[in-house]
N, C-alpha and C positions, 0 to 999 in steps of 0.2 A: 871543789876539785881545782887543781892548778892547771894552767895552760899546758905546762910541760907534760903532765900526766895525760891530759886529753889528746895531745898530739900522738901519743902511743896507742890510742884506742881506735877502733874501727869507726870511720866517719867518711864523709864525702867532702872533698875540696871543691867547693862550688861558690861562685859569686852570684848573689841574689841581692838586688837593691831594695831598700825599704826605708822606713822611718821609725824613730823611737822617741819616747818622752822620758824625761827625768823629773820626778816629782818636786825636786828642790831647785829646778831652774824654771822661773816663771817669766811670762811675757808682761808687757806694760799693763795688761788688764788682769794680772794675777792668775792667769791660767798656765798650766804646765807647757813649756815650750817643746816644739817638735824639731828634731834634727834629722838630716839624711844619714844613712848608714848603709853598710853592705856586709854580707857574710863572707867568710873566707874558708870556714870549715864547719860542717854541720852534721849532727846525729839526731836521732829522735829524742835525745835527753838534754843536749846542750849544744851551743854554737859559739864560735869565735866571731865577734862583730867588730868591724873597723868603723871608727866613729870620730867626729870632730871634738866631742866633749866626753871624757871617759866616765866620770862619776866615781863612786867609791864602792869598795867591797861591801856587800849587804844591801845596796840600793835596789829597790824594786823598779823594774823597767817594763813599760808597755811598748810593744812593737807591732808594726804592720809590714808584711812582705807580700808582694803580689802573688808569689808562688805558694806561700804558706798561710796567708791570712793574718788575723790578729792573734797575738800570743803575749803572755806575760812571763816574766822570769826574774831572777835575782842574780846580781853580779857576784861571782865567786872568786874571780881573779882578774887582774889587769896587767897589761903590758903596754909598751909605747904605742899609742894610737888605736888601741882596741881593748875589749874586755871579753871575758868568758861569761856567758849567760846560761844559767841553769833554768831550763824550760819547765814551766808549770803546766803539764798536760795530763789529761786523763788517758787511760789505756787505749780507748778507741782513737783518740787524737794522735797518740804516738804511732799506732799502726798506720793511720792515714799518712802521717808524715814520712814514715818509713817507705811507703809506696811512692810518695812524691820524690823522695831522694833517689830511689831506684830509677825512676823515670828521668830525673835530671842528670844523673850520672850517665845513663845511656845516651841521652841527648847530647851531653857534653863530649862524648867519644865518637859521635856520629857526624862527620863533616857534611852529610847530605841535608841535615836539618838547618835551615837558614833562619836568620832573624827577619821577621816579616815587617818591621817598622819601615815607614816611608822615608823618614829622615835619618840619615846615618849619623848616629851619635856614638862617640867613642868612650868606652869605659877604661880609664887608665889602669895599668897594672898595679900601681900604688896610688891611693887616692889622696895622700897627704901632701899639702903644698903650703904656700904662704901668700898672704895678701899684703901689699905695700900701698899705703895711702899717701896722698899728696904732702902731708906734714911729716912724712918719714916714719910714721907708726907702722909696725909690722905685726901681723896677727897670723896664727896658724889657721888653716882651713882644710876642708874636706871637699875634694872635687867629685861631684856626683857623676857628671859626664861632660863631654866637651865636643866641639866641632871646630873646623877652621875659623869660624866666625865668632865663637864665644864659648862660654862655659857656665854650667850650673854648679853653684857652690853652697856649702853649708858651713856655718861658723858659729861661735858663741856670741855673735852680734849680727845685726841686720842693718846694713847701711841704707840710707835714704836713696830712693830712685834718683838717678842723675849723678851720684857720687863717683868721681874718677878714682880709679885704683888700678893696681896691677895684680893679676893672678900669675904667680911665678914671674916670668919675664914678659908677659903679654899685657900691655896697657889697654884699658877699656873703661867702660862706664856701666854702673848698675842700671838695668833697663826695666826689671820687674821683680816682684817678690813671688816666691814659690812656697808651697807647703814644705816647711823644714829648711828653707834656704832662699837663694836669690840668683837671678840670671845676670851675667855680665856679657856685654857685647864688646868685642875687641875693636879698636880703632883701625887696625890693619888685619886683613884676613891672613891666617897663618898657613904655611905649607903643611900638608898632612903628614909628610914624612919626618918633620921636626916638631910637630904639635906637642906630643907628650913631653919631649925633652924641654920645651920652653914653658909649658904650663906647670909641670910637676917640679917644684923646687923646694926641697926640704928646708925647714927653718934653719937659717944660719946667718952669720954676720956678712952682709954683702960687701963686695969690693966697692971702694969709694967711687971709682969710675962708673960702675953700674948704677949706684945710687944717684949720681949726678944725671945720668941719662934718663932714668925714670922720672926724676924731679922735673927736668926740662920738658919732657913730653907731657907730663901732667899739667904743668904751667900753661902749655899751649892749649890743652883741653879746656882749662878754666877760662882762658881768654876767648875761646871760640864761642 
């Protein structure tokens, strides 16, 4: 099925974070690599998943979502930054997922249901941004979540701990590795009201002045 056709079907527009593996992307030990992802539209039969590494039509994917558990599926269509996953579920599993989606949709519409997490992490409206390294290399990335002091990121590479880089326009350093990604601590705490605008920067050719500013700030980090 195509994404365009799925958008005309009954489904729930819901954001649920998770992880997925691509069988043809391996880590240094030869095991399938995990990446962070999140849903944008879900039914008991298929879902649109926003991802850092898209894969190809026909690829078999293993996923894990906190709200849905482990699932497998096959990519049937791709668009920029996401793919359509055909879910391989039994009839009882589809019924269970239908009930979960009904509850999630109700929760989404009820402002009295609050997020109970202690630390306020922000999930950006669009997860796709870019990483800029000290040598000028630019890579696309997927922002899992963020706070004024840092961000959790997933990409098709995993920088070493201590690597200086910028997530969007926020300069920081890799402080730890996560399942499916890595954490970056910003050198300067960001104001919450401009955080998303500074972190989420679509891949583009940056202005020379901006490049120079990032390079100078990263040089200072290397010297520190």
